[in-house]
N, C-alpha and C positions, 0 to 999 in steps of 0.2 A: 184245214178249212180255208177256203179262199174268201177274200174280201172283195166286194164290189165297190170300185172307186168311181165316183161320178166326177167327170171333168167339167168344170164350169168355165164358160167363155164369157169375156166381157161383152156386155150388151151396150153398143154405142148409143142407143136411143135413150139411155138413162141421162145422157147429157141434155136432152130436151127438157128434162125436169129440173136440172141444175141451173141452166141458163137463166130462166126467169127470176130465180132467187138471187143469182149474181147481179142481174140488172137492178132488181129492187134494192139490194144492198148498196150498189154503186150510186143509185139515185139518192137514197137516204143520206149516205155519207156526204155526197156533194151538196145536197140541199142544206143540210145542217151547217156544213162548212161555209157555204155562201151566206147563210143567215148570220153566222158569227162574224164573218168578215165585213158584211155590210153595216152591221151595227157596232163594229169594233173601232179601234183607233186606226188612223192612217199609218202606213209603213214608215220606215226610217227616213225616206226621201219625201214624205208628205203626200204621196199618191194614195188614192183610195184603194184599199186592198180588195174591195169587191170586184174591181176590174180584173185583177189577177185571178181571183177565184172563178169568175165567169169564163176566162180563157182556159183555166184548168178544167172547168166543167165541160166545155166544148171538146177539149183535148181528150178527156176521159171518155166522153160519149163516142168519139171517133174510134178510140182504141177498143171500146166495148163492142161497137158495131163490127170492127174488123175481126175480133175474136169470135163473134157470133157467126160471121160468114165463114171463117176458117173451120169452125166447129161443124157447121152444117155441111160444108164441103167434105170434111173428114168423114162424117157419118155416111154420106152418100158413097164415098170411095170404099169404106169398110163394108157397107151393105153390098155393093157390087162385087167386091172380092169374095165375100162370104157366099153370096149367091152363086158365083162362078165355081167356087170350091165345092159347094153342095151339089151342083149339077155334075161336076166331074166325079164326085164320089158315087152318085147315083148311077152314072155311066159305067163305073167299075164294078158295081154290084151284080152278082149273079144269084140265081135261085134254082135249087135242084129239088126234085122229089125223088127220094130214094126208098126202096123197099129192101129190107134186110131179112134174110131167112137163115135158119140154123138155130143155135142155142141163144135165142135173143129175147125170150120172154121168161120172166121169173128169175132173172139173173142181174137185175139192176140196170138194164139197158137204158130205160127212160131216164133214170136218175143220172147215170153217167153222161147220157146225151145232153141233158139239161145243164149239167156242170160244165161240160166241154164247150157247149154253145155259148154260155155266159163268159167263160174264160177267153174265148176267141171273138167275142163281141158279135155274135151271129144272132139272127132272128129266125123265127119259124115255130115249128112244133114237132113233137114226137108222139106217136100213137100206136098202141097195140092193136093188131087186127085179129079178127075171129079165126083166121086160118093159121095162126101161130107166128105170122110175120110181124114186123114192125115197120111202120111208115114214118119217114122223116121228111119234112119240108124244111130246108135250111137256106138262109139268104145271107150273103155277105161277100167279102173279098174271096177270090178263088183260092188264094193261099191259106186263108183262115179255114175255109171249108175242107181243104186237103188235110190240115192239121186236126180238124174235128173228126174226120173219118179215121185218121191214123190213131187218135186217142181211143176211139171205139174199138178198133181192131186190136189194139195193144192191151185192152182190159183182160185180166186173167180169168174172169168169170164168163165173159161174153165169147161166144163161138160163132163167127159169121161164116156161113157156108157160101152165100151168094149175096150180091148187092146189085140191084138194078137201079141205074141212075139216069134221070131224064131232066134236061134243063127246061124250066118253065118260066113264064113272065114274072118279073119281080113285083112285090107289093110295097109300094113306096111309103105307105102309112104304117107299116108294121113296126112296133117298138120293142119287142122282146121275144124271148123264146119260152114256150109254154109246153107243159105236158097235158095232152088231151086224154080224156078217159072215155 
């Protein structure tokens, strides 16, 4: 039995949620520190410590602003790279409509096709036809589709006499492989 593993990628936009909380935390810490320093005793040299705290507040504000700018810049770069990678992946995708004839119905063809498609991360569907053939539309990387066909051909119960294969336009929004009835 195979296990479906879902790979989760880091979503950089989560940082947009974290940044306001970080700013609020920085503000509260500096505000309370400033209040304590202004109402506290002068430092060892007799200088009012509130001046040092105000300088520290400005310094921390500048650092926080730099962190925000770098974070936003990083998010933009990550988004651009991810978008470029997704476009490259879509350009590598192919989709085929295949019609299989032979001993292909009543032998677990659709079950085998579904498992093989999921194993090779392909999308599409498999469907029995009234004439005894099986139609498969499969989408993914060319090599994965080759391995998909090979796994169907190597099944001991399935007997493929003929396969007609036609390349068709991809369906960008398709998310899985299903068995149609």
